[in-house]
GULOKE-869085 format. One record per residue: residue in one letter; x, y, z of N, C-alpha, C in turn; chain. Coordinates in Angstrom, 1 decimal. Atoms other than C-alpha are relative to their C-alpha. Layout:
BEGIN
REC|A|X|Y|Z|X|Y|Z|X|Y|Z|A
...
This chain:
BEGIN
REC|X|-0.1|0.6|1.3|2.6|25.9|-27.2|-0.2|-1.5|0.0|A
REC|X|0.1|1.4|0.0|3.0|22.3|-26.3|-1.4|-0.5|0.4|A
REC|X|1.4|0.3|-0.4|-0.5|22.3|-24.8|-0.9|-0.2|-1.2|A
REC|X|0.8|0.1|1.2|-1.9|22.6|-28.3|0.3|-1.1|-0.9|A
REC|X|-0.5|1.1|0.8|0.0|19.7|-29.8|-0.8|-1.2|0.3|A
REC|X|0.7|1.3|-0.2|-1.8|16.3|-30.3|0.9|-0.9|0.8|A
REC|X|-0.7|0.9|-0.9|-0.8|13.6|-27.9|1.1|-0.8|-0.7|A
REC|X|-1.0|0.8|0.7|1.1|11.5|-30.5|1.2|0.8|-0.3|A
REC|X|-1.1|-0.9|0.2|3.3|14.5|-31.3|0.8|0.2|1.3|A
REC|X|-0.7|-0.2|-1.3|4.0|15.1|-27.6|0.7|-1.3|0.4|A
REC|X|-0.7|1.2|-0.3|4.8|11.4|-27.2|1.3|-0.1|-0.8|A
REC|X|-1.2|0.0|0.8|7.3|11.6|-30.1|1.0|0.9|0.5|A
REC|X|-1.0|-1.0|-0.5|8.9|14.7|-28.7|0.6|-0.5|1.4|A
REC|X|-0.4|0.5|-1.3|9.0|13.1|-25.2|1.1|-1.1|-0.2|A
REC|X|-0.9|1.1|0.3|10.8|10.1|-26.6|1.4|0.5|-0.5|A
REC|X|-1.3|-0.6|0.4|13.4|12.4|-28.1|0.6|0.9|1.0|A
REC|X|-0.6|-0.7|-1.1|14.1|13.9|-24.7|-0.6|1.3|0.3|A
REC|X|0.6|-1.3|-0.3|11.8|16.9|-24.6|-0.8|-0.1|1.3|A
REC|X|0.7|0.0|-1.3|10.8|17.3|-21.0|-1.3|0.8|0.1|A
REC|X|1.2|-0.8|0.0|8.3|20.0|-21.7|-1.2|-0.8|-0.6|A
REC|X|1.0|0.9|0.6|6.4|17.4|-23.8|-0.6|-0.9|1.0|A
REC|X|0.4|0.9|-1.1|6.3|15.0|-20.9|-0.9|0.8|1.0|A
REC|X|0.8|-0.8|-0.9|5.0|17.7|-18.6|-1.3|0.4|-0.6|A
REC|X|1.3|-0.3|0.7|2.3|18.7|-21.1|-0.9|-1.2|0.0|A
REC|X|0.8|1.3|-0.1|1.2|15.0|-21.3|-0.5|-0.2|1.4|A
REC|X|0.3|0.3|-1.4|1.2|14.7|-17.5|-1.2|1.0|0.4|A
REC|X|1.1|-1.0|-0.3|-0.9|17.9|-17.1|-1.3|-0.3|-0.7|A
REC|X|1.2|0.2|0.8|-3.3|16.9|-19.8|-0.8|-1.2|0.6|A
REC|X|0.7|1.2|-0.3|-4.1|13.4|-18.5|0.1|-0.5|1.5|A
REC|X|-0.1|0.5|-1.4|-3.1|13.1|-14.8|-1.3|0.0|0.8|A
REC|X|1.3|-0.1|-0.8|-6.4|14.3|-13.3|-1.0|-1.1|-0.3|A
REC|X|1.0|1.0|0.4|-8.6|11.9|-15.2|0.5|-1.4|0.4|A
REC|X|-0.5|1.3|-0.4|-6.3|8.9|-14.5|0.0|-0.1|1.5|A
REC|X|0.0|0.1|-1.5|-6.1|9.8|-10.8|-1.4|-0.2|0.5|A
REC|X|1.4|0.2|-0.4|-9.9|10.1|-10.5|-0.4|-1.5|-0.2|A
REC|X|0.3|1.4|0.3|-10.2|6.6|-12.1|0.7|-0.9|1.0|A
REC|X|-0.7|0.9|-0.9|-7.5|5.1|-9.9|-0.5|0.1|1.4|A
REC|X|0.5|-0.1|-1.3|-8.9|6.5|-6.7|-1.2|-0.8|0.2|A
REC|X|1.3|0.8|-0.1|-12.3|5.0|-7.4|0.3|-1.4|-0.2|A
REC|X|-0.2|1.4|0.3|-10.9|1.8|-8.8|0.7|-0.7|1.2|A
REC|X|-0.8|0.6|-1.1|-8.4|1.2|-5.9|-0.5|0.2|1.4|A
REC|X|0.5|-0.3|-1.4|-10.2|2.8|-3.0|1.0|0.6|0.9|A
REC|X|-1.1|-0.6|-0.8|-7.0|4.5|-1.8|0.6|1.1|-0.8|A
REC|X|-0.7|-1.2|0.6|-5.6|7.9|-2.6|1.5|-0.3|-0.2|A
REC|X|-1.4|0.3|0.1|-2.1|6.7|-1.9|0.3|-1.0|-1.1|A
REC|X|-0.2|1.0|1.1|-2.4|3.6|-4.2|-0.3|0.7|-1.3|A
REC|X|0.3|-0.7|1.3|-4.0|5.8|-6.9|1.2|0.9|-0.4|A
REC|X|-1.1|-0.8|0.3|-1.1|8.2|-6.7|1.2|-0.9|-0.5|A
REC|X|-1.0|0.9|0.5|1.3|5.3|-7.1|-0.3|-0.6|-1.4|A
REC|X|0.4|0.5|1.3|-0.6|3.9|-10.0|0.2|1.0|-1.1|A
REC|X|-0.2|-1.0|1.0|-0.6|7.2|-11.8|1.5|0.3|-0.3|A
REC|X|-1.5|-0.2|0.1|3.1|7.7|-11.1|0.6|-1.1|-0.9|A
REC|X|-0.5|1.1|0.8|3.8|4.2|-12.5|-0.4|0.1|-1.5|A
REC|X|0.5|-0.1|1.4|1.7|4.9|-15.6|0.9|1.0|-0.8|A
REC|X|-0.8|-1.1|0.6|3.7|8.1|-16.4|1.5|-0.4|-0.1|A
REC|X|-1.4|0.5|0.0|7.1|6.6|-15.5|0.1|-1.0|-1.1|A
REC|X|0.0|1.1|1.1|6.3|3.6|-17.8|-0.1|0.7|-1.4|A
REC|X|0.2|-0.7|1.3|5.2|6.0|-20.6|1.3|0.6|-0.4|A
REC|X|-1.2|-0.8|0.3|8.3|8.1|-20.3|1.2|-1.0|-0.3|A
REC|X|-1.1|0.9|0.2|10.7|5.1|-20.2|-0.3|-1.0|-1.2|A
REC|X|0.4|0.9|1.1|8.8|3.4|-23.1|-0.3|-1.4|0.4|A
REC|X|0.4|1.3|-0.5|7.9|0.5|-20.9|-1.3|-0.4|-0.5|A
REC|X|1.3|0.2|0.6|4.4|0.9|-22.2|0.0|0.7|-1.3|A
REC|X|-0.3|-0.6|1.3|4.8|1.4|-25.9|-1.4|0.4|-0.6|A
REC|X|1.2|-0.6|0.6|2.2|3.7|-27.4|0.5|0.5|-1.4|A
REC|X|-0.4|-0.4|1.4|2.4|4.2|-31.2|-1.0|0.8|-0.7|A
REC|X|1.0|-0.8|0.7|-0.7|6.1|-32.0|-1.1|-0.9|-0.7|A
REC|X|0.9|0.9|0.7|-2.3|3.1|-33.7|-1.0|-0.7|1.0|A
REC|X|0.8|0.6|-1.1|-3.8|2.0|-30.4|-1.2|0.9|0.5|A
REC|X|1.1|-0.9|-0.4|-6.4|4.8|-30.3|0.5|1.2|0.8|A
REC|X|-0.4|-1.2|-0.8|-6.4|7.8|-28.0|1.0|-0.4|1.1|A
REC|X|-1.0|0.3|-1.0|-3.5|8.0|-25.7|-0.6|-0.1|1.4|A
REC|X|0.7|0.0|-1.3|-5.8|8.7|-22.7|-0.6|-1.4|0.2|A
REC|X|0.6|1.3|-0.2|-7.6|5.4|-23.3|1.1|-1.1|0.2|A
REC|X|-1.1|0.9|-0.2|-4.3|3.6|-23.7|0.5|0.0|1.5|A
REC|X|-0.5|-0.2|-1.4|-3.2|5.1|-20.3|-1.0|-0.6|1.0|A
REC|X|1.0|0.6|-0.9|-6.5|4.0|-18.7|0.2|-1.5|0.0|A
REC|X|-0.3|1.5|0.1|-5.7|0.4|-19.9|1.2|-0.3|0.9|A
REC|X|-1.2|0.3|-0.8|-2.3|0.6|-18.3|-0.3|0.1|1.5|A
REC|X|0.4|-0.2|-1.4|-3.8|2.0|-15.1|-0.9|-1.1|0.5|A
REC|X|0.9|1.1|-0.4|-6.4|-0.7|-15.0|0.9|-1.3|0.3|A
REC|X|-0.9|1.1|-0.2|-3.7|-3.4|-15.4|0.8|0.1|1.3|A
REC|X|-0.7|-0.2|-1.2|-1.7|-1.9|-12.6|-0.9|-0.1|1.2|A
REC|X|1.0|0.2|-1.1|-4.9|-1.7|-10.4|-0.3|-1.5|0.2|A
REC|X|0.3|1.4|-0.2|-5.5|-5.4|-11.1|1.2|-0.7|0.7|A
REC|X|-1.2|0.6|-0.8|-1.9|-6.2|-9.9|-0.2|0.4|1.5|A
REC|X|0.2|-0.4|-1.4|-2.7|-4.2|-6.8|-1.1|-0.9|0.7|A
REC|X|1.1|0.9|-0.6|-5.9|-6.3|-6.3|0.6|-1.3|0.3|A
REC|X|-0.6|1.3|-0.3|-3.9|-9.5|-6.6|0.9|0.0|1.2|A
REC|X|-0.9|-0.1|-1.1|-1.2|-8.3|-4.2|-0.8|0.1|1.3|A
REC|X|0.9|-0.2|-1.2|-3.9|-7.1|-1.7|-0.7|-1.3|0.4|A
REC|X|0.7|1.2|-0.3|-5.9|-10.3|-2.0|0.9|-1.1|0.5|A
REC|X|-1.0|0.9|-0.5|-2.8|-12.4|-1.5|0.4|0.3|1.4|A
REC|X|-0.5|-0.4|-1.3|-1.6|-10.4|1.4|-1.0|-0.1|1.1|A
REC|X|1.0|-0.1|-1.0|-4.9|-10.2|3.2|-1.1|-1.1|-0.2|A
REC|X|1.0|1.0|0.3|-6.6|-13.4|2.1|-0.7|-0.6|1.2|A
REC|X|0.6|0.5|-1.2|-7.3|-14.5|5.7|-0.6|1.0|0.8|A
REC|X|0.6|-1.1|-0.8|-8.4|-11.1|6.9|-1.3|0.5|-0.6|A
REC|X|1.2|-0.6|0.5|-11.7|-9.5|6.6|0.3|1.3|-0.7|A
REC|X|-0.2|-1.3|0.7|-11.8|-6.7|4.0|-0.6|1.1|0.7|A
REC|X|0.5|-1.2|-0.6|-12.2|-3.3|5.4|-0.1|1.1|-1.1|A
REC|X|0.2|-1.0|1.1|-13.7|-0.6|3.1|-0.1|1.4|0.5|A
REC|X|0.0|-1.4|-0.4|-13.0|2.5|5.1|1.3|0.7|-0.4|A
REC|X|-1.2|-0.8|0.5|-10.6|5.3|4.1|0.5|0.8|1.2|A
REC|X|-0.6|-0.9|-1.0|-8.2|7.3|6.2|-0.5|1.4|-0.3|A
REC|X|0.5|-1.3|0.2|-9.1|10.9|6.7|0.7|0.7|-1.2|A
REC|X|-0.6|-0.6|1.1|-6.5|12.1|4.2|-0.4|-0.5|-1.3|A
REC|X|0.4|0.6|1.2|-7.6|9.6|1.6|-1.5|0.5|-0.3|A
REC|X|1.4|-0.5|0.1|-11.3|10.7|2.2|0.0|1.4|-0.5|A
REC|X|-0.1|-1.4|0.5|-10.3|14.3|1.7|0.4|0.1|-1.4|A
REC|X|-0.4|0.1|1.4|-8.5|13.5|-1.5|-1.1|-0.4|-0.9|A
REC|X|1.1|0.5|0.9|-11.4|11.6|-2.9|-1.1|1.1|0.0|A
REC|X|1.0|-1.1|0.0|-13.8|14.5|-1.9|0.4|1.0|-1.1|A
REC|X|-0.5|-1.0|1.0|-11.7|16.9|-4.0|-0.2|-0.6|-1.4|A
REC|X|0.0|0.5|1.4|-11.5|14.5|-7.0|-1.5|-0.2|-0.5|A
REC|X|1.4|0.2|0.5|-15.3|13.8|-7.1|-0.8|1.3|0.0|A
REC|X|0.6|-1.3|0.0|-16.3|17.4|-6.4|-1.5|-0.2|0.2|A
REC|X|1.4|0.3|-0.2|-19.6|16.2|-4.9|-0.8|1.1|0.7|A
REC|X|0.7|-0.9|-0.9|-20.4|18.8|-2.4|-0.2|1.4|-0.7|A
REC|X|0.3|-1.3|0.6|-22.0|22.1|-3.5|0.5|1.1|0.9|A
REC|X|-0.5|-1.1|-0.8|-20.4|25.3|-2.4|-1.1|0.8|0.7|A
REC|X|1.1|-0.8|-0.5|-23.7|27.0|-1.8|-0.9|-0.7|1.1|A
REC|X|0.9|0.8|-0.9|-25.2|24.2|0.4|0.2|0.5|1.5|A
REC|X|-0.1|-0.3|-1.4|-26.0|24.9|4.1|0.7|-1.1|0.7|A
REC|X|-0.7|1.0|-0.6|-24.2|22.9|6.7|-0.7|-1.4|0.1|A
REC|X|0.7|1.3|0.0|-26.9|20.2|7.0|0.0|-0.6|-1.4|A
REC|X|0.0|0.6|1.4|-27.1|19.8|3.2|1.4|-0.5|-0.3|A
REC|X|-1.4|0.5|0.3|-23.3|19.5|3.1|0.3|-1.3|0.7|A
REC|X|-0.1|1.2|-0.7|-23.4|16.9|5.8|-0.7|-1.2|-0.7|A
REC|X|0.7|1.0|0.7|-26.0|14.9|3.9|0.7|-0.4|-1.3|A
REC|X|-0.7|0.3|1.3|-24.1|15.3|0.6|1.3|-0.8|0.3|A
REC|X|-1.2|0.8|-0.3|-20.9|14.1|2.3|-0.3|-1.4|0.3|A
REC|X|0.4|1.4|-0.3|-22.7|11.1|3.7|-0.3|-0.8|-1.2|A
REC|X|0.4|0.7|1.2|-24.2|10.2|0.4|1.3|-0.3|-0.9|A
REC|X|-1.2|0.3|0.7|-20.8|10.6|-1.3|0.9|-1.1|0.6|A
REC|X|-0.8|1.0|-0.7|-19.1|8.5|1.3|-0.7|-1.4|-0.2|A
REC|X|0.7|1.2|0.3|-21.8|5.8|0.9|0.2|-0.5|-1.4|A
REC|X|-0.3|0.3|1.4|-21.3|5.9|-2.8|1.4|-0.6|-0.2|A
REC|X|-1.4|0.5|0.1|-17.5|5.5|-2.5|0.1|-1.4|0.6|A
REC|X|-0.1|1.3|-0.6|-17.9|2.6|-0.1|-0.7|-1.1|-0.9|A
REC|X|0.8|1.0|0.9|-20.5|0.9|-2.4|0.8|-0.3|-1.2|A
REC|X|-0.8|0.2|1.2|-18.3|1.4|-5.5|1.2|-0.9|0.4|A
REC|X|-1.1|0.8|-0.4|-15.3|0.0|-3.6|-0.3|-1.4|0.3|A
REC|X|0.4|1.3|-0.3|-17.3|-3.0|-2.5|-0.3|-0.9|-1.3|A
REC|X|0.3|0.8|1.2|-18.1|-4.0|-6.1|1.2|-0.9|-0.4|A
REC|X|-1.0|0.9|0.6|-16.1|-6.8|-7.8|0.8|0.9|-1.0|A
REC|X|-0.9|-0.9|0.8|-13.1|-5.2|-9.7|-0.5|0.1|-1.5|A
REC|X|0.4|-0.1|1.4|-14.4|-6.1|-13.2|-1.3|0.8|-0.1|A
REC|X|1.2|-0.9|0.1|-17.8|-4.4|-12.4|0.4|1.4|0.3|A
REC|X|-0.5|-1.4|-0.3|-16.0|-1.4|-10.8|0.6|0.6|-1.2|A
REC|X|-0.7|-0.6|1.1|-13.9|-0.9|-13.9|-1.0|0.6|-1.0|A
REC|X|0.9|-0.5|1.1|-16.8|-0.6|-16.4|-0.9|1.1|0.6|A
REC|X|0.8|-1.1|-0.6|-18.9|1.5|-14.0|0.7|1.3|0.1|A
REC|X|-0.8|-1.2|-0.1|-16.2|4.0|-13.4|0.3|0.6|-1.3|A
REC|X|-0.4|-0.5|1.3|-15.1|4.2|-17.0|-1.3|0.6|-0.7|A
REC|X|1.2|-0.5|0.7|-18.7|4.6|-18.3|-0.7|1.2|0.7|A
REC|X|0.8|-1.0|-0.7|-20.4|6.7|-15.6|0.9|1.2|0.4|A
REC|X|-0.8|-1.2|-0.5|-17.5|8.9|-14.3|1.0|0.5|-1.1|A
REC|X|-1.0|-0.4|1.1|-15.1|9.0|-17.3|-0.8|0.2|-1.3|A
REC|X|0.8|-0.3|1.1|-18.0|9.1|-19.8|0.5|-0.6|-1.3|A
REC|X|-0.5|0.7|1.2|-16.4|6.6|-22.2|-1.1|-0.8|-0.7|A
REC|X|0.9|0.8|0.8|-18.2|4.7|-24.9|0.2|-1.5|0.3|A
REC|X|-0.1|1.5|-0.2|-18.9|0.9|-24.7|1.3|-0.5|-0.7|A
REC|X|-1.1|0.5|0.8|-16.3|0.4|-27.5|1.4|0.3|0.7|A
REC|X|-1.2|-0.3|-0.6|-13.6|2.3|-25.7|0.3|-0.8|1.3|A
REC|X|-0.1|0.8|-1.2|-14.3|0.5|-22.4|0.4|-1.5|-0.4|A
REC|X|-0.3|1.3|0.5|-14.2|-2.8|-24.3|1.5|-0.1|-0.3|A
REC|X|-1.5|0.0|0.4|-10.7|-1.9|-25.7|0.9|0.1|1.2|A
REC|X|-0.8|-0.2|-1.2|-9.4|-0.8|-22.3|0.0|-1.3|0.8|A
REC|X|0.1|1.2|-0.8|-10.7|-3.9|-20.5|0.3|-1.3|-0.7|A
REC|X|-0.3|1.1|0.8|-9.9|-6.2|-23.3|-1.1|-1.1|0.0|A
REC|X|1.2|0.8|0.1|-13.5|-7.6|-23.5|-0.8|0.4|-1.1|A
REC|X|0.8|-0.4|1.1|-16.2|-7.5|-26.0|-1.1|1.0|0.5|A
REC|X|0.9|-1.0|-0.3|-18.9|-4.8|-26.1|-1.2|-0.6|0.8|A
REC|X|1.1|0.7|-0.7|-21.7|-7.2|-25.0|0.4|-0.2|1.4|A
REC|X|-0.4|0.2|-1.4|-19.7|-8.0|-21.9|0.1|1.3|0.8|A
REC|X|0.1|-1.3|-0.6|-19.3|-4.3|-21.2|-1.4|0.3|0.5|A
REC|X|1.4|-0.3|-0.3|-23.0|-3.9|-21.3|-0.6|-0.8|1.1|A
REC|X|0.5|0.9|-1.1|-23.8|-6.9|-19.1|0.7|0.4|1.3|A
REC|X|-0.7|-0.4|-1.3|-21.1|-5.9|-16.5|-0.5|1.3|0.5|A
REC|X|0.5|-1.3|-0.4|-22.4|-2.3|-16.5|-1.4|-0.2|0.7|A
REC|X|1.3|0.3|-0.5|-25.9|-3.6|-15.9|0.1|-0.6|1.4|A
REC|X|-0.2|0.7|-1.3|-24.8|-5.9|-13.1|0.6|1.0|1.0|A
REC|X|-0.7|-0.9|-0.9|-22.6|-3.2|-11.6|-1.1|1.0|0.6|A
REC|X|1.0|-0.9|-0.4|-25.5|-0.7|-11.5|-1.0|-0.7|1.0|A
REC|X|0.9|0.7|-0.9|-27.8|-3.3|-9.9|0.6|-0.2|1.3|A
REC|X|-0.7|0.3|-1.3|-25.2|-4.3|-7.3|0.2|1.3|0.8|A
REC|X|-0.2|-1.3|-0.6|-24.5|-0.6|-6.6|-1.3|0.5|0.6|A
REC|X|1.3|-0.4|-0.5|-28.2|0.2|-6.2|-0.4|-0.8|1.3|A
REC|X|0.3|0.9|-1.2|-28.6|-2.8|-3.8|0.8|0.4|1.2|A
REC|X|-0.8|-0.4|-1.1|-25.7|-1.7|-1.7|-0.4|1.4|0.6|A
REC|X|0.5|-1.3|-0.5|-26.9|1.9|-1.5|-1.3|-0.1|0.8|A
REC|X|1.3|0.3|-0.7|-30.4|0.7|-0.5|0.3|-0.6|1.4|A
REC|X|-0.4|0.6|-1.3|-28.8|-1.4|2.2|0.5|1.0|1.0|A
REC|X|-0.5|-1.1|-0.8|-26.9|1.6|3.5|-1.1|0.9|0.6|A
REC|X|1.1|-0.9|-0.4|-30.0|3.7|3.6|-0.9|-0.7|1.1|A
REC|X|0.7|0.8|-1.0|-31.8|0.9|5.6|0.7|0.0|1.3|A
REC|X|-0.8|0.0|-1.3|-29.0|0.8|8.1|0.0|1.3|0.6|A
REC|X|0.0|-1.4|-0.6|-29.0|4.6|8.5|-1.4|0.3|0.6|A
REC|X|1.4|-0.3|-0.5|-32.8|4.6|9.2|-0.3|-0.5|1.3|A
């Protein structure tokens, strides 16, 4: 029953102590937020922490959503983006003198494979290997983008949001979304081309 209710009603019920409403909101939005956070942060563990913090903050009313701010999911993407930016700052501060490493642990790579659903079930082993390598190259290339480019690329291409929704989430104007998306695509294409040259 609660799965059919609009988000704003579920938020209202959750704030009145209805745990089933919170569970319904979590089930409804967790997967999309996790996919975004994994791609944005480059780490399955950090992504899980970001998503957990988003929902804990929503439940505790730390992040106040009143329905006037548009769709709840887009509001939650904005919160996740802000938390990811904090992660970027902490990471940059912590490792400012170290070279950045853009590899993932085996478990993180497995989690990302599931979230992106890149590999075809019908593919033969060689095709699967090639698909896996392309997906890995794409993940690394996305992770290498500057965070403000990564944000708009993930939200537009993978979450299929409009320019206006992305502008609201990132707190920038629509023209900036367009230019960042264009630059992100160009940088991504250049990185993927470089990976192909290295592999040849």
